C-alpha positions in Angstrom: -23.7 -4.7 24.2 -22.0 -1.7 24.3 -21.0 0.2 27.7 -19.5 4.0 28.0 -19.1 6.1 31.2 -22.6 7.2 31.3 -24.6 4.7 28.6 -25.3 1.4 28.2 -26.5 0.5 24.7 -28.5 -2.9 25.1 -30.2 -4.5 21.2 -33.3 -5.9 20.9 -31.9 -9.5 20.5 -31.7 -9.3 24.5 -35.0 -8.8 25.0 -35.8 -11.4 22.2 -33.6 -13.6 23.9 -35.1 -13.6 27.0 -38.6 -14.4 25.0 -37.6 -17.6 23.4 -36.3 -18.3 27.0 -39.4 -17.9 27.8 -40.8 -20.3 25.4 -37.9 -22.9 25.4 -37.8 -22.3 21.9 -34.5 -22.9 20.4 -33.4 -20.2 17.9 -33.7 -22.5 14.5 -37.5 -23.3 15.6 -37.3 -19.3 15.7 -36.0 -18.8 12.2 -38.1 -21.0 10.7 -41.0 -19.4 12.4 -39.7 -16.1 11.5 -39.2 -17.3 7.4 -35.6 -16.3 8.2 -32.5 -17.4 8.4 -31.3 -19.0 11.5 -27.5 -16.7 11.0 -29.5 -13.1 10.9 -31.6 -14.0 13.6 -28.0 -14.8 15.4 -27.3 -11.4 14.0 -30.1 -9.8 15.1 -30.0 -11.1 19.0 -26.4 -9.9 18.9 -27.2 -6.7 17.6 -25.6 -7.1 14.8 -27.8 -6.3 12.0 -30.8 -3.4 12.4 -34.9 -4.3 13.5 -37.0 -3.3 10.7 -40.0 -2.4 10.5 -40.8 -5.8 8.3 -38.9 -7.4 11.3 -40.4 -6.1 13.8 -44.3 -6.3 12.6 -43.1 -10.5 12.1 -42.2 -10.5 15.7 -45.2 -8.6 16.9 -46.9 -12.0 15.3 -44.5 -15.1 16.6 -44.2 -13.1 20.2 -47.3 -11.5 20.5 -45.6 -8.4 21.2 -46.6 -4.6 19.2 -44.5 -3.9 16.1 -44.7 -0.1 17.8 -42.9 -1.9 21.3 -40.2 -3.5 19.2 -39.7 0.0 17.1 -38.9 1.6 19.7 -36.7 -0.5 21.7 -34.5 -0.5 18.6 -34.5 3.0 18.2 -33.6 3.7 21.6 -30.7 1.4 21.5 -29.8 2.8 17.9 -29.4 6.2 19.8 -27.6 4.9 23.1 -25.4 3.1 21.1 -24.4 6.3 18.9 -24.0 7.9 22.5 -21.7 5.2 24.2 -19.8 5.3 20.6 -18.8 9.1 20.7 -18.4 8.9 24.3 -15.6 6.4 24.2 -14.2 8.2 21.5 -14.2 11.4 23.3 -12.3 9.2 26.3 -10.0 7.9 24.2 -9.1 11.3 22.5 -9.0 13.1 25.6 -5.9 10.9 26.3 -4.3 11.8 22.9 -4.4 15.2 24.1 -2.6 15.0 26.9 0.3 14.1 24.0 0.1 17.7 22.0 1.6 20.7 23.4 -1.8 22.1 24.2 -1.2 25.1 26.2 1.8 26.2 22.9 -0.1 25.9 20.6 -2.8 27.9 22.8 -0.8 30.9 22.9 0.3 30.7 19.3 -3.2 30.8 18.6 -3.5 27.8 16.6 -6.6 25.7 19.0 -9.1 27.7 21.3 -7.9 28.6 24.9 -9.7 25.7 27.2 -8.5 23.7 30.5 -11.5 21.8 29.6 -10.8 18.3 27.8 -14.0 17.6 26.0 -13.3 21.1 24.1 -9.4 20.7 23.6 -10.8 17.6 22.3 -13.0 19.3 19.6 -10.5 22.5 19.1 -7.9 19.8 18.2 -10.5 17.6 15.8 -11.2 20.8 14.0 -7.5 21.7 13.7 -6.8 18.7 12.5 -10.0 18.5 9.9 -10.1 14.8 11.6 -13.4 12.9 13.1 -11.2 11.5 15.4 -7.6 12.3 16.7 -6.5 8.0 16.3 -6.5 9.3 13.0 -3.8 12.3 12.7 -1.3 9.6 13.1 -2.5 7.8 9.9 0.5 7.7 7.2 -1.7 8.2 4.4 -3.0 11.9 6.0 0.4 13.2 7.5 2.8 12.0 5.1 5.8 13.6 6.5 9.2 14.5 5.8 11.2 15.9 8.3 14.5 17.1 10.0 14.9 16.7 13.7 17.4 16.5 16.5 16.3 13.5 18.4 13.0 11.3 18.2 10.0 11.2 20.6 6.8 10.8 21.3 6.1 14.3 22.5 8.4 15.2 19.5 6.0 13.0 17.0 2.6 14.5 18.5 4.3 18.3 18.1 5.7 17.6 15.2 2.4 16.4 13.6 0.9 20.1 14.9 3.6 21.9 13.9 3.2 20.4 10.6 -0.2 21.0 10.4 -0.2 24.2 10.9 2.3 24.9 8.1 -0.1 22.9 5.9 -3.4 25.1 6.6 -0.4 28.7 6.4 0.4 26.9 2.9 -3.4 26.9 1.3 -3.4 30.9 1.0 0.0 30.8 -1.3 -0.4 30.3 -4.6 2.1 28.1 -6.5 2.2 27.0 -10.2 2.4 23.0 -10.9 5.3 21.1 -9.2 8.2 20.5 -11.0 11.1 18.6 -10.0 13.6 19.2 -13.1 13.1 23.3 -12.9 13.6 22.9 -8.6 17.3 21.1 -9.9 17.5 24.3 -12.0 17.6 27.1 -9.5 19.2 24.9 -6.5 22.7 27.2 -7.7 20.2 30.4 -7.3 19.4 30.2 -4.0 22.6 28.8 -2.7 23.7 32.2 -3.8 21.4 33.2 -1.2 23.2 32.5 1.2 25.6 35.0 1.7 22.1 37.7 1.6 19.9 38.8 4.8 16.6 37.6 5.4 15.3 41.0 4.2 17.4 40.3 0.4 16.0 36.8 0.1 12.9 35.8 1.7 11.1 37.3 -1.0 13.3 35.8 -4.1 13.6 32.8 -2.4 9.5 32.5 -1.3 9.0 33.7 -5.4 11.5 31.1 -7.0 9.9 28.0 -5.1 6.5 29.2 -5.7 7.7 28.7 -9.4 8.7 24.8 -9.0 5.2 24.5 -7.1 6.7 24.7 -3.7 5.4 26.8 -0.6 7.3 27.6 1.8 6.5 28.1 5.4 8.5 30.0 8.4 6.8 29.1 12.3 7.9 29.5 16.1 9.5 26.3 17.1 7.0 23.9 19.5 9.0 23.0 22.5 9.8 18.9 22.9 9.6 18.4 19.1 13.7 19.0 18.2 12.0 19.6 14.7 14.1 22.2 12.0 12.3 21.2 9.0 9.8 19.7 7.2 8.4 19.4 3.5 5.2 17.2 2.3 3.0 17.0 -0.7 -0.9 18.6 -0.2 -3.5 19.9 -2.9 -1.3 19.5 -5.0 1.4 21.6 -4.0 4.7 20.9 -2.3 5.2 22.7 1.1 8.8 23.1 3.0 7.8 24.2 6.3 10.7 25.5 8.5 10.9 26.3 12.2 12.9 29.8 13.3 14.4 27.6 16.0 18.3 28.8 16.8 18.2 31.4 13.9 21.4 30.9 13.3 22.1 31.2 9.3 23.6 27.5 8.5 20.8 26.0 10.5 18.6 27.5 8.7 19.9 26.6 5.0 21.0 22.9 5.8 17.3 22.3 6.8 16.1 24.1 3.9 18.4 21.7 1.6 17.7 19.0 3.7 14.2 19.2 2.5 14.8 20.5 -1.2 16.3 17.2 -1.4 13.6 15.2 0.2 11.5 16.7 -2.6 14.6 15.4 -5.1 15.2 12.5 -4.4 11.4 11.6 -4.3 11.2 10.9 -0.6 7.7 13.2 -0.3 5.7 11.6 -2.8 5.2 8.3 -0.5 2.4 7.8 1.9 4.8 7.2 4.9 7.0 9.0 7.4 11.1 8.8 5.7 13.1 6.3 6.5 16.2 6.9 9.0 18.4 5.7 5.4 16.2 8.4 3.5 16.7 10.4 6.0 21.2 10.3 5.7 20.6 10.5 1.6 18.7 14.2 2.7 21.7 14.8 5.5 24.3 14.4 2.3 22.2 15.8 -0.4 22.4 19.6 1.6 26.0 19.0 2.7 27.3 18.2 -0.6 24.7 21.0 -2.2 26.4 23.7 0.3 29.6 23.1 0.2 31.5 20.3 -2.3 32.9 17.8 -0.9 35.8 17.8 -3.2 36.0 21.6 -1.6 35.7 20.7 1.6 38.0 18.2 1.6 41.2 19.7 0.6 40.2 22.8 2.7 40.4 20.6 5.9 43.5 18.6 4.7 45.8 22.0 4.2 43.9 23.6 8.0 43.6 20.4 10.1 44.2 21.3 13.6 44.9 25.0 12.4 42.2 26.6 11.9 41.7 29.9 12.0 39.3 32.7 11.3 40.7 34.1 8.1 41.4 30.7 6.9 37.3 30.2 7.2 36.0 33.5 5.8 38.8 33.2 2.7 37.5 29.4 1.9 33.4 30.6 2.4 34.2 33.5 0.1 36.2 30.5 -2.3 32.9 28.2 -2.4 30.1 31.4 -2.3 28.4 30.7 1.2 28.2 32.3 3.9 31.5 31.5 7.0 29.0 30.5 9.4 27.7 27.4 7.3 31.1 26.9 7.1 31.7 26.7 10.9 28.6 24.3 11.2 29.7 22.2 8.7 33.9 22.0 10.1 31.7 21.7 14.3 29.1 19.0 12.6 32.5 16.8 11.1 34.0 17.5 14.5 36.8 19.0 13.0 36.1 21.9 15.4 34.8 22.5 18.8 31.2 23.5 19.1 32.6 26.4 21.4 34.9 27.6 18.4 34.6 30.3 15.6 30.8 30.7 16.4 31.5 35.1 16.1 31.6 34.0 12.5 28.0 32.5 12.3 25.2 34.7 11.3 22.4 35.6 12.9 18.5 35.8 11.0 15.6 37.0 12.4 13.0 35.5 10.2 9.3 36.4 9.5 7.0 33.9 11.4 3.7 32.8 10.5 
């Protein structure tokens, strides 16, 4: 028997059991009379196997009740069973819907604008392309490597929504076959773009990455996710999604190189979320690609506790990156306060999807 809020699905086996009890007949004797195994009879009574027309005819002979009656009971049971199961699935999904930033997703046009619970369930199922929302949590479906500032349940669900939108956006982007070796070769060229404006580097960056089998997608920030970027493989291409959150050049480039680090280090080719160790490795990759450790160490040893704008600008020109990237690195490493030299940080206006 399966119950939901509005349906009770009772298998024909309950009625069969009543008939046996009225006759004082054991299941063992009944199985012999039906020319069936005791195991199958037990499953039939418990609704674990379907009552077929052949069995219905046997029941007519053994119990004296027309086969049409048993077939009708089976049909009613199967229909109510599906309705009860679907209602329970919807109830489960209604609870999951509450964990997604649905209102924000609706404002962005990602899902239908509705306040009705069941309609939200159906809209999110279509958005994620699943029959049940619990499947969204399966790493085999998401497989996301990502960079964010903190981990919360709200952030997890926001991340899943953000990543799914990135997948949808990337489907229209044409790319070559995935070529990680080629990506490694063009890293210096990408690094040189850090001193350019988005209007100049965005088309070039998109083209270069597409030649390596990577589709880059820019999406708006989703509240509560603390997300900077995410990367994963989908439909024979790598998707690198970057949020426009923050809009500082140092955040943008660090996030990009962090995600490219996941690609080059092979983290995104596993059917699971990245580990803390892999996240730290991607951080180190981005850090050292943007400012080589030897250059950074020499600079901090020379100017420790007496940094100036002029020194930072000169050093940034020497290593060939935007001054804001140097400021961000010094702030992150605790060399300077987070309120210092922020005027050197370049603000980006990225194109949102």
